[in-house]
PDB file with SEQRES, HELIX, SHEET and CRYST1 records, atoms N, CA, C and O in Angstrom:
SEQRES   1 A   61  UNK UNK UNK UNK UNK UNK UNK UNK UNK UNK UNK UNK UNK          
SEQRES   2 A   61  UNK UNK UNK UNK UNK UNK UNK UNK UNK UNK UNK UNK UNK          
SEQRES   3 A   61  UNK UNK UNK UNK UNK UNK UNK UNK UNK UNK UNK UNK UNK          
SEQRES   4 A   61  UNK UNK UNK UNK UNK UNK UNK UNK UNK UNK UNK UNK UNK          
SEQRES   5 A   61  UNK UNK UNK UNK UNK UNK UNK UNK UNK                          
HELIX    1 AA1 UNK A    3  UNK A   15  1                                  13    
HELIX    2 AA2 UNK A   19  UNK A   52  1                                  34    
CRYST1    1.000    1.000    1.000  90.00  90.00  90.00 P 1           1          
ATOM      1  N   UNK A   1     -18.302  -7.313  34.042  1.00  0.00           N  
ATOM      2  CA  UNK A   1     -17.789  -8.567  33.329  1.00  0.00           C  
ATOM      3  C   UNK A   1     -17.979  -8.359  31.841  1.00  0.00           C  
ATOM      4  O   UNK A   1     -18.999  -7.898  31.329  1.00  0.00           O  
ATOM      5  N   UNK A   2     -16.828  -8.769  31.168  1.00  0.00           N  
ATOM      6  CA  UNK A   2     -16.940  -8.694  29.688  1.00  0.00           C  
ATOM      7  C   UNK A   2     -17.906  -9.749  29.179  1.00  0.00           C  
ATOM      8  O   UNK A   2     -18.217 -10.741  29.838  1.00  0.00           O  
ATOM      9  N   UNK A   3     -18.366  -9.468  27.949  1.00  0.00           N  
ATOM     10  CA  UNK A   3     -19.279 -10.393  27.282  1.00  0.00           C  
ATOM     11  C   UNK A   3     -18.522 -11.776  27.094  1.00  0.00           C  
ATOM     12  O   UNK A   3     -19.122 -12.827  27.320  1.00  0.00           O  
ATOM     13  N   UNK A   4     -17.225 -11.765  26.689  1.00  0.00           N  
ATOM     14  CA  UNK A   4     -16.439 -12.955  26.572  1.00  0.00           C  
ATOM     15  C   UNK A   4     -16.449 -13.720  27.934  1.00  0.00           C  
ATOM     16  O   UNK A   4     -16.673 -14.931  27.941  1.00  0.00           O  
ATOM     17  N   UNK A   5     -16.240 -13.118  28.937  1.00  0.00           N  
ATOM     18  CA  UNK A   5     -16.273 -13.816  30.292  1.00  0.00           C  
ATOM     19  C   UNK A   5     -17.611 -14.521  30.518  1.00  0.00           C  
ATOM     20  O   UNK A   5     -17.689 -15.662  30.973  1.00  0.00           O  
ATOM     21  N   UNK A   6     -18.679 -13.753  30.166  1.00  0.00           N  
ATOM     22  CA  UNK A   6     -20.039 -14.321  30.365  1.00  0.00           C  
ATOM     23  C   UNK A   6     -20.199 -15.545  29.533  1.00  0.00           C  
ATOM     24  O   UNK A   6     -20.723 -16.559  29.994  1.00  0.00           O  
ATOM     25  N   UNK A   7     -19.738 -15.462  28.267  1.00  0.00           N  
ATOM     26  CA  UNK A   7     -19.952 -16.708  27.413  1.00  0.00           C  
ATOM     27  C   UNK A   7     -19.061 -17.879  27.911  1.00  0.00           C  
ATOM     28  O   UNK A   7     -19.449 -19.042  27.797  1.00  0.00           O  
ATOM     29  N   UNK A   8     -17.777 -17.539  28.504  1.00  0.00           N  
ATOM     30  CA  UNK A   8     -16.976 -18.563  29.053  1.00  0.00           C  
ATOM     31  C   UNK A   8     -17.698 -19.261  30.235  1.00  0.00           C  
ATOM     32  O   UNK A   8     -17.717 -20.485  30.363  1.00  0.00           O  
ATOM     33  N   UNK A   9     -18.270 -18.423  31.058  1.00  0.00           N  
ATOM     34  CA  UNK A   9     -18.933 -19.106  32.264  1.00  0.00           C  
ATOM     35  C   UNK A   9     -20.105 -19.877  31.884  1.00  0.00           C  
ATOM     36  O   UNK A   9     -20.332 -20.949  32.445  1.00  0.00           O  
ATOM     37  N   UNK A  10     -20.964 -19.362  30.863  1.00  0.00           N  
ATOM     38  CA  UNK A  10     -22.054 -20.162  30.436  1.00  0.00           C  
ATOM     39  C   UNK A  10     -21.645 -21.461  29.772  1.00  0.00           C  
ATOM     40  O   UNK A  10     -22.323 -22.478  29.910  1.00  0.00           O  
ATOM     41  N   UNK A  11     -20.483 -21.423  29.020  1.00  0.00           N  
ATOM     42  CA  UNK A  11     -19.888 -22.723  28.350  1.00  0.00           C  
ATOM     43  C   UNK A  11     -19.357 -23.660  29.370  1.00  0.00           C  
ATOM     44  O   UNK A  11     -19.439 -24.878  29.219  1.00  0.00           O  
ATOM     45  N   UNK A  12     -18.829 -23.122  30.378  1.00  0.00           N  
ATOM     46  CA  UNK A  12     -18.294 -23.964  31.509  1.00  0.00           C  
ATOM     47  C   UNK A  12     -19.455 -24.870  32.135  1.00  0.00           C  
ATOM     48  O   UNK A  12     -19.240 -26.053  32.401  1.00  0.00           O  
ATOM     49  N   UNK A  13     -20.605 -24.308  32.343  1.00  0.00           N  
ATOM     50  CA  UNK A  13     -21.733 -25.117  32.847  1.00  0.00           C  
ATOM     51  C   UNK A  13     -22.158 -26.157  31.859  1.00  0.00           C  
ATOM     52  O   UNK A  13     -22.628 -27.223  32.256  1.00  0.00           O  
ATOM     53  N   UNK A  14     -22.007 -25.880  30.545  1.00  0.00           N  
ATOM     54  CA  UNK A  14     -22.450 -26.886  29.585  1.00  0.00           C  
ATOM     55  C   UNK A  14     -21.536 -28.032  29.501  1.00  0.00           C  
ATOM     56  O   UNK A  14     -21.968 -29.185  29.488  1.00  0.00           O  
ATOM     57  N   UNK A  15     -20.268 -27.747  29.442  1.00  0.00           N  
ATOM     58  CA  UNK A  15     -19.215 -28.880  29.202  1.00  0.00           C  
ATOM     59  C   UNK A  15     -18.485 -29.286  30.412  1.00  0.00           C  
ATOM     60  O   UNK A  15     -17.659 -30.197  30.354  1.00  0.00           O  
ATOM     61  N   UNK A  16     -18.756 -28.626  31.567  1.00  0.00           N  
ATOM     62  CA  UNK A  16     -18.231 -29.040  32.821  1.00  0.00           C  
ATOM     63  C   UNK A  16     -16.695 -29.088  32.874  1.00  0.00           C  
ATOM     64  O   UNK A  16     -16.105 -30.018  33.424  1.00  0.00           O  
ATOM     65  N   UNK A  17     -16.059 -28.043  32.277  1.00  0.00           N  
ATOM     66  CA  UNK A  17     -14.571 -28.027  32.359  1.00  0.00           C  
ATOM     67  C   UNK A  17     -14.288 -27.258  33.748  1.00  0.00           C  
ATOM     68  O   UNK A  17     -15.126 -26.588  34.352  1.00  0.00           O  
ATOM     69  N   UNK A  18     -13.022 -27.465  34.124  1.00  0.00           N  
ATOM     70  CA  UNK A  18     -12.638 -27.074  35.506  1.00  0.00           C  
ATOM     71  C   UNK A  18     -12.039 -25.727  35.436  1.00  0.00           C  
ATOM     72  O   UNK A  18     -11.594 -25.274  34.381  1.00  0.00           O  
ATOM     73  N   UNK A  19     -12.026 -25.073  36.581  1.00  0.00           N  
ATOM     74  CA  UNK A  19     -11.478 -23.746  36.830  1.00  0.00           C  
ATOM     75  C   UNK A  19     -10.132 -23.556  36.260  1.00  0.00           C  
ATOM     76  O   UNK A  19      -9.923 -22.520  35.629  1.00  0.00           O  
ATOM     77  N   UNK A  20      -9.193 -24.428  36.403  1.00  0.00           N  
ATOM     78  CA  UNK A  20      -7.899 -24.456  35.830  1.00  0.00           C  
ATOM     79  C   UNK A  20      -7.987 -24.290  34.361  1.00  0.00           C  
ATOM     80  O   UNK A  20      -7.276 -23.457  33.797  1.00  0.00           O  
ATOM     81  N   UNK A  21      -8.883 -25.092  33.663  1.00  0.00           N  
ATOM     82  CA  UNK A  21      -8.927 -24.920  32.236  1.00  0.00           C  
ATOM     83  C   UNK A  21      -9.590 -23.712  31.787  1.00  0.00           C  
ATOM     84  O   UNK A  21      -9.359 -23.252  30.669  1.00  0.00           O  
ATOM     85  N   UNK A  22     -10.428 -23.154  32.626  1.00  0.00           N  
ATOM     86  CA  UNK A  22     -11.095 -21.822  32.254  1.00  0.00           C  
ATOM     87  C   UNK A  22     -10.048 -20.721  32.344  1.00  0.00           C  
ATOM     88  O   UNK A  22     -10.026 -19.823  31.503  1.00  0.00           O  
ATOM     89  N   UNK A  23      -9.108 -20.781  33.433  1.00  0.00           N  
ATOM     90  CA  UNK A  23      -8.225 -19.747  33.498  1.00  0.00           C  
ATOM     91  C   UNK A  23      -7.175 -19.757  32.334  1.00  0.00           C  
ATOM     92  O   UNK A  23      -6.697 -18.709  31.899  1.00  0.00           O  
ATOM     93  N   UNK A  24      -6.834 -21.021  31.844  1.00  0.00           N  
ATOM     94  CA  UNK A  24      -5.994 -21.190  30.791  1.00  0.00           C  
ATOM     95  C   UNK A  24      -6.517 -20.543  29.546  1.00  0.00           C  
ATOM     96  O   UNK A  24      -5.828 -19.782  28.867  1.00  0.00           O  
ATOM     97  N   UNK A  25      -7.752 -20.865  29.264  1.00  0.00           N  
ATOM     98  CA  UNK A  25      -8.473 -20.351  28.073  1.00  0.00           C  
ATOM     99  C   UNK A  25      -8.590 -18.823  28.091  1.00  0.00           C  
ATOM    100  O   UNK A  25      -8.406 -18.169  27.064  1.00  0.00           O  
ATOM    101  N   UNK A  26      -8.897 -18.262  29.263  1.00  0.00           N  
ATOM    102  CA  UNK A  26      -8.910 -16.722  29.447  1.00  0.00           C  
ATOM    103  C   UNK A  26      -7.481 -16.135  29.193  1.00  0.00           C  
ATOM    104  O   UNK A  26      -7.354 -15.110  28.523  1.00  0.00           O  
ATOM    105  N   UNK A  27      -6.441 -16.767  29.713  1.00  0.00           N  
ATOM    106  CA  UNK A  27      -5.179 -16.267  29.534  1.00  0.00           C  
ATOM    107  C   UNK A  27      -4.781 -16.325  28.035  1.00  0.00           C  
ATOM    108  O   UNK A  27      -4.185 -15.379  27.520  1.00  0.00           O  
ATOM    109  N   UNK A  28      -5.094 -17.370  27.382  1.00  0.00           N  
ATOM    110  CA  UNK A  28      -4.721 -17.543  25.954  1.00  0.00           C  
ATOM    111  C   UNK A  28      -5.522 -16.475  25.084  1.00  0.00           C  
ATOM    112  O   UNK A  28      -4.996 -15.866  24.152  1.00  0.00           O  
ATOM    113  N   UNK A  29      -6.757 -16.318  25.454  1.00  0.00           N  
ATOM    114  CA  UNK A  29      -7.569 -15.352  24.657  1.00  0.00           C  
ATOM    115  C   UNK A  29      -7.068 -13.903  24.989  1.00  0.00           C  
ATOM    116  O   UNK A  29      -7.232 -13.026  24.141  1.00  0.00           O  
ATOM    117  N   UNK A  30      -6.504 -13.633  26.107  1.00  0.00           N  
ATOM    118  CA  UNK A  30      -6.029 -12.251  26.380  1.00  0.00           C  
ATOM    119  C   UNK A  30      -4.796 -12.002  25.537  1.00  0.00           C  
ATOM    120  O   UNK A  30      -4.617 -10.915  24.987  1.00  0.00           O  
ATOM    121  N   UNK A  31      -3.849 -13.128  25.425  1.00  0.00           N  
ATOM    122  CA  UNK A  31      -2.715 -12.981  24.636  1.00  0.00           C  
ATOM    123  C   UNK A  31      -3.075 -12.777  23.246  1.00  0.00           C  
ATOM    124  O   UNK A  31      -2.430 -11.971  22.575  1.00  0.00           O  
ATOM    125  N   UNK A  32      -4.050 -13.434  22.745  1.00  0.00           N  
ATOM    126  CA  UNK A  32      -4.560 -13.237  21.327  1.00  0.00           C  
ATOM    127  C   UNK A  32      -4.979 -11.842  21.050  1.00  0.00           C  
ATOM    128  O   UNK A  32      -4.665 -11.298  19.991  1.00  0.00           O  
ATOM    129  N   UNK A  33      -5.739 -11.189  22.045  1.00  0.00           N  
ATOM    130  CA  UNK A  33      -6.271  -9.879  21.877  1.00  0.00           C  
ATOM    131  C   UNK A  33      -5.098  -8.936  21.799  1.00  0.00           C  
ATOM    132  O   UNK A  33      -5.172  -7.985  21.021  1.00  0.00           O  
ATOM    133  N   UNK A  34      -3.988  -9.122  22.560  1.00  0.00           N  
ATOM    134  CA  UNK A  34      -2.797  -8.285  22.549  1.00  0.00           C  
ATOM    135  C   UNK A  34      -2.180  -8.370  21.204  1.00  0.00           C  
ATOM    136  O   UNK A  34      -1.838  -7.337  20.628  1.00  0.00           O  
ATOM    137  N   UNK A  35      -2.013  -9.575  20.654  1.00  0.00           N  
ATOM    138  CA  UNK A  35      -1.386  -9.775  19.338  1.00  0.00           C  
ATOM    139  C   UNK A  35      -2.190  -9.176  18.212  1.00  0.00           C  
ATOM    140  O   UNK A  35      -1.612  -8.634  17.269  1.00  0.00           O  
ATOM    141  N   UNK A  36      -3.474  -9.254  18.277  1.00  0.00           N  
ATOM    142  CA  UNK A  36      -4.309  -8.671  17.305  1.00  0.00           C  
ATOM    143  C   UNK A  36      -4.220  -7.096  17.316  1.00  0.00           C  
ATOM    144  O   UNK A  36      -4.132  -6.419  16.291  1.00  0.00           O  
ATOM    145  N   UNK A  37      -4.253  -6.602  18.585  1.00  0.00           N  
ATOM    146  CA  UNK A  37      -4.176  -5.159  18.715  1.00  0.00           C  
ATOM    147  C   UNK A  37      -2.779  -4.641  18.190  1.00  0.00           C  
ATOM    148  O   UNK A  37      -2.716  -3.554  17.616  1.00  0.00           O  
ATOM    149  N   UNK A  38      -1.709  -5.390  18.381  1.00  0.00           N  
ATOM    150  CA  UNK A  38      -0.346  -4.954  17.924  1.00  0.00           C  
ATOM    151  C   UNK A  38      -0.407  -4.897  16.368  1.00  0.00           C  
ATOM    152  O   UNK A  38       0.082  -3.945  15.760  1.00  0.00           O  
ATOM    153  N   UNK A  39      -1.026  -5.948  15.729  1.00  0.00           N  
ATOM    154  CA  UNK A  39      -1.146  -6.150  14.270  1.00  0.00           C  
ATOM    155  C   UNK A  39      -1.935  -4.857  13.773  1.00  0.00           C  
ATOM    156  O   UNK A  39      -1.450  -4.099  12.932  1.00  0.00           O  
ATOM    157  N   UNK A  40      -3.014  -4.687  14.275  1.00  0.00           N  
ATOM    158  CA  UNK A  40      -3.900  -3.562  13.885  1.00  0.00           C  
ATOM    159  C   UNK A  40      -3.105  -2.232  13.937  1.00  0.00           C  
ATOM    160  O   UNK A  40      -3.121  -1.439  12.996  1.00  0.00           O  
ATOM    161  N   UNK A  41      -2.478  -2.046  14.964  1.00  0.00           N  
ATOM    162  CA  UNK A  41      -1.640  -0.753  15.202  1.00  0.00           C  
ATOM    163  C   UNK A  41      -0.633  -0.723  14.106  1.00  0.00           C  
ATOM    164  O   UNK A  41      -0.491   0.323  13.472  1.00  0.00           O  
ATOM    165  N   UNK A  42       0.108  -1.817  13.815  1.00  0.00           N  
ATOM    166  CA  UNK A  42       1.155  -1.759  12.767  1.00  0.00           C  
ATOM    167  C   UNK A  42       0.449  -1.413  11.364  1.00  0.00           C  
ATOM    168  O   UNK A  42       0.974  -0.588  10.616  1.00  0.00           O  
ATOM    169  N   UNK A  43      -0.668  -2.015  11.044  1.00  0.00           N  
ATOM    170  CA  UNK A  43      -1.363  -1.681   9.868  1.00  0.00           C  
ATOM    171  C   UNK A  43      -1.833  -0.211   9.836  1.00  0.00           C  
ATOM    172  O   UNK A  43      -1.755   0.423   8.784  1.00  0.00           O  
ATOM    173  N   UNK A  44      -2.295   0.315  10.908  1.00  0.00           N  
ATOM    174  CA  UNK A  44      -2.696   1.739  10.926  1.00  0.00           C  
ATOM    175  C   UNK A  44      -1.513   2.582  10.670  1.00  0.00           C  
ATOM    176  O   UNK A  44      -1.539   3.467   9.815  1.00  0.00           O  
ATOM    177  N   UNK A  45      -0.424   2.313  11.426  1.00  0.00           N  
ATOM    178  CA  UNK A  45       0.795   3.106  11.210  1.00  0.00           C  
ATOM    179  C   UNK A  45       1.448   2.961   9.766  1.00  0.00           C  
ATOM    180  O   UNK A  45       2.039   3.906   9.243  1.00  0.00           O  
ATOM    181  N   UNK A  46       1.328   1.899   9.242  1.00  0.00           N  
ATOM    182  CA  UNK A  46       1.765   1.579   7.818  1.00  0.00           C  
ATOM    183  C   UNK A  46       0.831   2.445   6.807  1.00  0.00           C  
ATOM    184  O   UNK A  46       1.304   3.053   5.846  1.00  0.00           O  
ATOM    185  N   UNK A  47      -0.389   2.431   7.097  1.00  0.00           N  
ATOM    186  CA  UNK A  47      -1.276   3.198   6.247  1.00  0.00           C  
ATOM    187  C   UNK A  47      -0.996   4.645   6.348  1.00  0.00           C  
ATOM    188  O   UNK A  47      -0.971   5.319   5.318  1.00  0.00           O  
ATOM    189  N   UNK A  48      -0.767   5.220   7.598  1.00  0.00           N  
ATOM    190  CA  UNK A  48      -0.431   6.568   7.761  1.00  0.00           C  
ATOM    191  C   UNK A  48       0.904   6.956   7.063  1.00  0.00           C  
ATOM    192  O   UNK A  48       1.018   7.994   6.411  1.00  0.00           O  
ATOM    193  N   UNK A  49       1.887   6.075   7.238  1.00  0.00           N  
ATOM    194  CA  UNK A  49       3.238   6.230   6.533  1.00  0.00           C  
ATOM    195  C   UNK A  49       3.022   6.298   4.945  1.00  0.00           C  
ATOM    196  O   UNK A  49       3.615   7.121   4.247  1.00  0.00           O  
ATOM    197  N   UNK A  50       2.148   5.389   4.461  1.00  0.00           N  
ATOM    198  CA  UNK A  50       1.950   5.400   2.961  1.00  0.00           C  
ATOM    199  C   UNK A  50       1.294   6.743   2.514  1.00  0.00           C  
ATOM    200  O   UNK A  50       1.526   7.206   1.397  1.00  0.00           O  
ATOM    201  N   UNK A  51       0.468   7.360   3.413  1.00  0.00           N  
ATOM    202  CA  UNK A  51      -0.130   8.718   3.028  1.00  0.00           C  
ATOM    203  C   UNK A  51       0.866   9.720   3.003  1.00  0.00           C  
ATOM    204  O   UNK A  51       0.889  10.560   2.103  1.00  0.00           O  
ATOM    205  N   UNK A  52       1.765   9.693   4.006  1.00  0.00           N  
ATOM    206  CA  UNK A  52       2.707  10.836   4.165  1.00  0.00           C  
ATOM    207  C   UNK A  52       4.019  10.516   3.391  1.00  0.00           C  
ATOM    208  O   UNK A  52       4.869  11.402   3.302  1.00  0.00           O  
ATOM    209  N   UNK A  53       4.221   9.344   2.849  1.00  0.00           N  
ATOM    210  CA  UNK A  53       5.373   8.981   2.050  1.00  0.00           C  
ATOM    211  C   UNK A  53       6.599   8.551   2.927  1.00  0.00           C  
ATOM    212  O   UNK A  53       7.690   8.328   2.402  1.00  0.00           O  
ATOM    213  N   UNK A  54       6.400   8.445   4.210  1.00  0.00           N  
ATOM    214  CA  UNK A  54       7.460   7.853   5.091  1.00  0.00           C  
ATOM    215  C   UNK A  54       7.543   6.435   5.092  1.00  0.00           C  
ATOM    216  O   UNK A  54       6.520   5.759   4.981  1.00  0.00           O  
ATOM    217  N   UNK A  55       8.795   5.865   5.221  1.00  0.00           N  
ATOM    218  CA  UNK A  55       8.916   4.470   5.214  1.00  0.00           C  
ATOM    219  C   UNK A  55       8.776   3.926   6.617  1.00  0.00           C  
ATOM    220  O   UNK A  55       9.352   4.491   7.546  1.00  0.00           O  
ATOM    221  N   UNK A  56       8.007   2.812   6.814  1.00  0.00           N  
ATOM    222  CA  UNK A  56       7.826   2.187   8.110  1.00  0.00           C  
ATOM    223  C   UNK A  56       8.774   1.048   8.280  1.00  0.00           C  
ATOM    224  O   UNK A  56       8.897   0.271   7.334  1.00  0.00           O  
ATOM    225  N   UNK A  57       9.444   0.862   9.352  1.00  0.00           N  
ATOM    226  CA  UNK A  57      10.269  -0.330   9.498  1.00  0.00           C  
ATOM    227  C   UNK A  57       9.399  -1.628   9.591  1.00  0.00           C  
ATOM    228  O   UNK A  57       8.206  -1.653   9.894  1.00  0.00           O  
ATOM    229  N   UNK A  58      10.166  -2.674   9.291  1.00  0.00           N  
ATOM    230  CA  UNK A  58       9.559  -3.954   9.234  1.00  0.00           C  
ATOM    231  C   UNK A  58       8.968  -4.366  10.586  1.00  0.00           C  
ATOM    232  O   UNK A  58       9.518  -4.043  11.639  1.00  0.00           O  
ATOM    233  N   UNK A  59       7.880  -5.059  10.542  1.00  0.00           N  
ATOM    234  CA  UNK A  59       7.273  -5.448  11.894  1.00  0.00           C  
ATOM    235  C   UNK A  59       8.082  -6.573  12.627  1.00  0.00           C  
ATOM    236  O   UNK A  59       8.558  -7.519  11.999  1.00  0.00           O  
ATOM    237  N   UNK A  60       8.203  -6.447  13.827  1.00  0.00           N  
ATOM    238  CA  UNK A  60       8.929  -7.472  14.695  1.00  0.00           C  
ATOM    239  C   UNK A  60       7.876  -8.467  15.151  1.00  0.00           C  
ATOM    240  O   UNK A  60       6.744  -8.092  15.457  1.00  0.00           O  
ATOM    241  N   UNK A  61       8.252  -9.727  15.194  1.00  0.00           N  
ATOM    242  CA  UNK A  61       7.281 -10.773  15.613  1.00  0.00           C  
ATOM    243  C   UNK A  61       7.624 -11.129  17.088  1.00  0.00           C  
ATOM    244  O   UNK A  61       6.966 -11.980  17.687  1.00  0.00           O  
TER     245      UNK A  61                                                      
END                                                                             
């Protein structure tokens, strides 16, 4: 189990939110991680392109 999942379970006991709310928060956090990973990949590719002199296409949202 991931550290984030452990924190979510611990928080659930403290604030008494329901399973449906917990699933929604986990889904939203997963989507955030994917968006952050894509942005980091874009930055890394852009950095590599700058070193080699190649032009990187604009990022799609």
